[in-house]
C-alpha positions in Angstrom: 22.0 8.1 -1.1 19.4 8.7 -3.9 20.3 6.0 -6.9 19.2 9.3 -8.9 21.7 11.6 -8.7 20.9 15.7 -8.1 22.0 16.5 -11.7 20.1 13.9 -13.0 16.9 15.4 -14.7 16.1 12.9 -17.9 15.9 8.8 -17.5 15.4 7.4 -21.0 12.9 4.6 -21.4 14.4 2.1 -23.7 12.8 -1.5 -22.6 15.3 -3.1 -25.3 14.0 -0.5 -27.9 17.6 1.2 -28.4 20.9 -0.6 -29.9 24.0 -0.7 -28.0 25.1 1.9 -30.2 22.2 4.5 -29.6 22.1 3.8 -26.1 25.9 4.7 -26.4 24.9 8.0 -28.4 21.8 9.1 -25.5 24.7 8.8 -23.0 26.8 11.3 -24.5 24.0 13.3 -25.2 24.2 13.4 -21.1 21.1 10.9 -20.2 22.8 8.4 -17.4 19.9 6.3 -16.5 17.9 3.8 -18.6 14.3 2.1 -17.6 14.1 -1.2 -18.3 11.9 -3.7 -17.3 11.7 -7.6 -15.8 9.0 -10.1 -17.0 8.4 -12.4 -14.8 7.4 -15.1 -17.3 10.3 -14.5 -19.3 12.3 -15.5 -16.5 11.0 -18.4 -15.3 10.0 -20.7 -17.7 8.9 -23.6 -16.1 8.3 -24.0 -12.1 11.7 -23.7 -10.4 13.6 -23.3 -13.9 14.7 -19.8 -14.6 16.2 -18.2 -17.8 18.3 -14.9 -17.1 20.2 -14.6 -20.6 17.8 -12.1 -22.1 17.8 -9.6 -18.8 21.6 -10.2 -18.2 22.0 -9.0 -22.2 19.8 -6.3 -21.4 21.8 -5.1 -18.4 25.2 -5.6 -20.2 24.2 -3.6 -23.4 23.6 -0.5 -20.5 26.9 -1.4 -18.6 28.4 -1.3 -22.1 26.5 2.8 -22.7 27.9 3.5 -19.4 24.1 3.4 -18.2 22.9 3.0 -14.8 19.8 0.7 -15.0 16.1 1.8 -13.1 14.3 -1.7 -13.7 11.0 -2.5 -12.7 10.3 -6.2 -11.9 7.7 -8.6 -11.5 5.4 -7.7 -14.4 3.4 -10.1 -16.2 3.6 -13.4 -14.2 4.4 -16.9 -15.2 1.5 -19.5 -16.7 1.8 -22.7 -15.3 0.4 -21.6 -11.6 -2.9 -23.3 -10.9 -6.1 -21.3 -11.9 -7.6 -20.2 -8.6 -3.8 -18.2 -8.2 -5.0 -15.5 -10.9 -7.2 -12.9 -11.0 -11.1 -13.4 -12.2 -12.8 -10.8 -13.7 -16.6 -10.5 -12.8 -17.0 -12.9 -15.6 -15.1 -15.4 -14.6 -12.2 -14.9 -17.2 -9.0 -15.3 -15.6 -6.6 -12.9 -15.9 -3.3 -15.2 -18.1 -2.5 -14.1 -21.1 -5.8 -12.1 -21.2 -6.6 -9.4 -23.5 -8.3 -7.6 -21.1 -7.7 -3.7 -22.3 -8.0 -4.7 -26.4 -5.4 -3.4 -28.7 -2.0 -5.5 -28.9 -1.3 -6.0 -25.2 -1.7 -10.0 -23.0 -1.6 -9.5 -19.5 -0.8 -12.3 -16.9 -2.0 -11.1 -13.2 -1.7 -13.0 -10.1 -4.4 -12.5 -7.4 -3.2 -10.2 -4.6 -5.2 -12.0 -2.2 -3.6 -15.9 -2.9 -1.5 -16.1 -0.3 0.4 -18.5 -2.5 0.6 -16.8 -4.8 1.9 -13.7 -3.4 4.7 -16.1 -1.5 5.6 -17.1 -4.8 6.0 -13.3 -6.5 7.8 -12.5 -2.9 10.4 -15.2 -3.9 10.8 -14.3 -7.5 11.3 -10.9 -6.3 13.9 -11.7 -4.0 15.8 -13.9 -6.3 16.2 -10.8 -8.8 17.6 -8.6 -5.7 20.2 -11.3 -4.8 21.0 -11.4 -8.5 21.0 -7.3 -10.0 20.6 -5.2 -7.2 23.7 -2.9 -6.8 25.4 0.4 -7.4 24.2 0.8 -10.8 21.4 -1.1 -10.6 18.1 -0.4 -8.9 15.1 -2.7 -9.2 11.4 -2.1 -7.7 8.1 -3.8 -7.5 5.3 -2.8 -10.9 3.0 -4.1 -12.6 0.8 -2.8 -16.1 -1.7 0.0 -16.2 -1.4 1.5 -13.0 1.4 0.1 -11.4 1.4 -1.4 -8.0 -2.5 -1.3 -7.7 -2.7 -3.6 -11.3 -6.9 -3.4 -11.1 -8.4 -2.0 -13.9 -11.0 0.7 -12.8 -13.4 -0.6 -15.9 -13.3 -4.6 -15.4 -13.6 -5.6 -11.7 -11.0 -8.2 -11.5 -11.4 -8.8 -7.5 -14.0 -11.7 -8.2 -11.4 -14.7 -7.7 -12.0 -17.1 -4.7 -9.9 -15.6 -2.3 -10.9 -11.9 -3.0 -14.4 -13.1 -2.3 -13.0 -14.8 0.3 -11.7 -11.4 1.9 -14.4 -9.5 1.2 -16.8 -11.5 2.8 -13.9 -11.5 5.9 -14.0 -7.9 5.7 -17.8 -7.0 5.7 -18.0 -9.8 9.0 -15.3 -8.5 10.7 -16.7 -5.0 10.7 -20.2 -5.3 10.6 -20.7 -3.6 7.4 -23.6 -3.8 5.5 -24.7 -2.3 2.0 -28.0 -0.7 1.9 -27.6 -1.2 -2.7 -27.3 -4.8 -1.7 -29.7 -5.3 0.3 -27.5 -5.7 3.4 -26.2 -9.0 2.3 -22.9 -7.6 0.9 -22.1 -11.0 -0.6 -20.1 -9.5 -3.3 -17.9 -6.6 -3.8 -19.3 -4.0 -6.6 -18.4 -2.5 -10.1 -17.0 0.8 -10.0 -16.6 2.2 -12.9 -16.8 5.7 -11.9 -16.9 7.8 -9.1 -20.9 7.7 -8.5 -20.5 3.5 -8.5 -17.8 4.6 -5.8 -19.9 6.8 -3.7 -22.7 4.2 -3.7 -20.1 1.4 -2.7 -18.1 2.5 0.2 -17.8 -1.3 1.8 -15.8 -2.5 -1.6 -14.2 0.8 -2.0 -12.7 0.3 2.1 -11.9 -3.0 1.2 -10.1 -2.7 -1.6 -7.9 0.3 -0.4 -7.2 -1.5 2.6 -6.4 -4.7 0.5 -4.3 -3.0 -2.0 -2.5 -0.7 0.2 -1.6 -4.2 2.7 -0.2 -5.6 -0.5 1.6 -3.0 -2.0 3.3 -2.0 1.6 4.2 -5.8 1.6 5.9 -5.7 -1.4 8.0 -2.4 -1.5 9.5 -3.3 2.1 12.3 -5.4 0.1 13.5 -2.0 -2.1 15.9 0.9 -0.9 13.7 3.4 -2.1 9.4 3.5 -3.4 9.1 4.0 -7.3 5.6 4.2 -7.9 4.7 3.5 -11.8 1.5 5.7 -12.8 -0.5 5.5 -15.9 -1.8 9.1 -15.3 -4.5 10.9 -18.3 -6.0 13.9 -17.7 -8.7 14.1 -15.1 -11.8 14.3 -17.5 -10.9 10.9 -18.5 -9.7 9.5 -15.4 -13.0 10.9 -13.9 -15.1 8.6 -16.4 -12.5 5.3 -16.9 -9.9 5.2 -14.6 -11.6 5.9 -11.3 -11.8 2.5 -9.5 -8.8 0.5 -7.7 -6.0 3.1 -9.5 -2.8 4.8 -7.5 -3.1 7.1 -9.7 -6.9 8.8 -8.1 -8.4 7.4 -4.9 -5.6 5.3 -3.4 -2.7 7.7 -4.1 -2.6 10.2 -1.4 -2.7 7.8 1.0 0.4 5.6 -0.4 2.6 8.9 -1.3 2.0 10.4 2.6 2.3 7.3 4.4 4.2 4.4 3.1 7.7 6.6 2.8 7.9 6.9 6.9 6.1 3.4 7.2 8.8 1.5 5.1 11.7 3.9 5.5 12.3 4.6 2.0 12.5 8.1 -0.2 9.7 8.1 -2.4 9.6 8.9 -6.3 6.8 8.7 -8.6 7.2 7.9 -12.0 4.2 9.1 -14.1 4.0 7.5 -17.6 1.3 9.1 -20.6 1.2 12.2 -18.7 2.6 15.0 -20.5 1.7 14.7 -23.6 1.4 17.3 -26.3 -1.5 18.9 -25.0 0.0 19.1 -21.1 -1.4 17.0 -17.8 -4.6 18.3 -17.8 -4.9 17.9 -13.7 -3.4 14.5 -14.1 -0.8 15.6 -11.6 -3.5 16.3 -9.0 -2.8 14.2 -6.2 0.8 14.3 -6.6 0.9 18.3 -6.2 2.6 17.9 -2.5 5.3 15.3 -3.6 6.5 17.8 -7.4 9.7 17.8 -6.1 10.0 13.6 -6.2 7.9 13.5 -9.4 9.3 12.0 -12.9 7.0 12.6 -15.5 6.5 10.0 -18.9 6.6 11.8 -21.8 6.0 9.2 -25.0 7.2 12.1 -27.5 10.6 12.9 -27.1 9.7 16.2 -29.2 7.6 16.8 -26.3 10.1 17.9 -24.3 11.2 21.2 -26.1 7.5 21.9 -25.8 6.9 21.0 -21.9 10.5 21.1 -20.4 9.8 24.9 -19.2 6.6 24.3 -17.8 7.4 21.2 -15.8 10.9 22.7 -14.6 8.4 26.0 -13.5 6.3 23.0 -11.8 8.5 21.9 -9.8 9.0 18.6 -11.5 11.7 16.4 -10.5 12.5 15.5 -14.3 11.4 13.7 -17.6 11.0 10.2 -18.0 11.2 9.9 -21.5 10.6 7.9 -24.5 10.3 5.2 -26.0 12.4 6.6 -29.0 11.9 4.4 -32.2 7.9 2.8 -31.2 6.7 6.6 -31.0 8.8 8.5 -33.6 6.7 9.9 -36.0 10.1 10.6 -38.1 11.6 7.3 -38.8 10.5 4.6 -36.8 14.3 2.6 -37.4 16.8 4.9 -35.7 17.7 7.1 -33.4 17.2 10.6 -34.5 19.8 13.4 -33.8 16.7 15.5 -33.5 16.2 13.5 -30.9 19.6 13.5 -29.3 19.4 17.5 -29.9 16.3 17.6 -27.6 17.8 15.9 -24.6 20.5 18.4 -24.8 18.3 20.7 -25.2 16.1 19.6 -22.0 19.2 18.4 -20.2 20.9 22.4 -20.3 17.3 24.0 -19.6 17.0 21.7 -16.4 20.7 22.4 -15.4 20.3 25.8 -15.5 17.3 26.1 -13.7 18.0 23.7 -10.9 21.6 23.9 -10.6 23.3 27.2 -12.6 20.7 29.8 -11.1 18.7 32.8 -12.0 21.7 34.9 -13.8 22.3 31.8 -16.0 18.6 31.0 -16.6 18.5 34.8 -17.8 21.3 34.0 -19.8 20.3 30.7 -21.5 16.9 32.2 -22.4 18.5 34.4 -24.5 20.6 32.3 -25.9 
């Protein structure tokens, strides 16, 4: 049985932004599931030392509001591991509390090619499952900026020693040479755009194989596949986000193969897509799976703009919020207008998906 019921059409992005009373008001408005994140580095504070208090409190707050929780686990690894466990960019910078994109976000990311790092991550994910997974809490593996494939397109973060050794193994095993590098193919290429990908098929094929294997190993532990994807409009993606992103060149393979291979249902949670200007082609890779797709709108009032379009497109529902951080009216409290937007959108979804065309006509004339 799917964790999200057939008559659920909105998941609220909370991430500890709402008070318990506010979350209860969201529940009264008809939303039954909250999205949360569990940060690995916040829990494992020293090797083998675990502090679950923050996550326990988050889940207790949701339970008190009668909300189920969909929780992404594994974001931001601890910073105490050996240097060679972390991803490293072409400049030699470790992604350990690294401000790789600028702005306010700092990331700590382990190398998918380091066996010891991946064993440690798997052990942590299993601890999370043992502690929290159940009827009202479902976990899935994730990560920042692109979710399952955490390597950003604009910055080549596959230059740690484990990645380079695996790349050279791949070249030797398949007898591939890269003409751009004079046939040596000692280092993977930078992939800032589609044109660079066309010129470096060796790197593209190696990354696809490596990351597909890594994703498969992580997700086989969970009852359902949830891909958390950052996906912006097509023009932006064509220029900046065409490196190793699940939202782009690896997506079609993942969506088509993994559910049957692992034997679990597929759900796609697309963040930062349904903004005030629509999707602008960002859902291209998800077209065959629209009935399994949840769209993240960062503006609650955007529900008024996009709900009908999303319903007509066959999208499963909205993953909406945050309600405070991007609230242009009052960032100190949950507004009645936001609750009204949730109620209105839920009604539209229910009429379209459950009550049928006659009720849709009646709702449209109301």
